[in-house]
C-alpha positions in Angstrom: 122.8 104.6 115.1 126.2 106.3 116.3 125.2 109.2 114.3 122.0 109.7 116.4 124.4 109.2 119.7 127.0 112.1 118.5 124.0 113.8 118.0 122.3 113.7 121.2 125.4 114.1 123.0 126.5 117.5 121.5 123.0 118.2 121.9 123.4 117.7 125.7 126.5 119.8 126.0 125.6 122.6 123.9 122.4 122.9 126.5 124.4 122.3 129.4 126.8 124.8 129.1 124.2 127.3 128.0 122.1 126.7 130.9 125.4 126.9 133.2 125.4 130.9 131.7 122.4 131.7 132.6 121.4 134.2 135.4 119.2 133.8 138.0 115.9 135.0 137.3 114.5 137.7 139.7 110.8 136.5 139.7 111.2 133.1 140.4 113.5 133.8 143.4 110.1 135.9 144.8 107.5 133.4 143.6 109.7 130.9 146.1 110.2 133.4 148.8 106.8 134.0 148.8 105.7 130.2 148.4 103.5 130.9 145.4 105.9 129.1 142.9 103.7 126.0 144.2 100.3 127.9 142.7 102.3 128.3 139.4 103.5 124.5 139.8 99.6 123.2 139.8 98.3 125.4 137.4 100.7 124.3 134.5 99.7 120.2 136.2 96.3 121.1 135.9 96.7 122.4 132.1 99.0 120.0 131.0 96.7 117.5 132.9 93.7 119.1 131.3 95.6 118.5 127.7 96.2 115.2 128.6 92.9 114.0 128.9 91.4 115.8 125.7 93.8 113.5 123.7 92.9 110.9 125.2 89.3 111.4 124.9 89.9 112.7 121.3 91.9 109.4 120.4 89.0 107.3 121.5 86.5 108.9 119.2 89.3 109.0 116.2 89.5 105.4 117.3 85.4 104.6 117.4 85.8 106.5 114.1 87.8 104.3 112.4 86.3 101.5 113.7 82.9 101.9 112.2 84.0 102.2 108.8 
């Protein structure tokens, strides 16, 4: 268990250092200024909700097939 905690700590440290050195993204700033960033966020949310719904539906169908046999 300690190995996993150490690996997680190491990965988080590396990722936090890498993200701190990233330059600002001009496209994101432009979308934020125009208010279009909310459109992007809503579209991404709709896609994720659609995928989650599809997976839940697929799981139900598979469960019905498993119970049939």
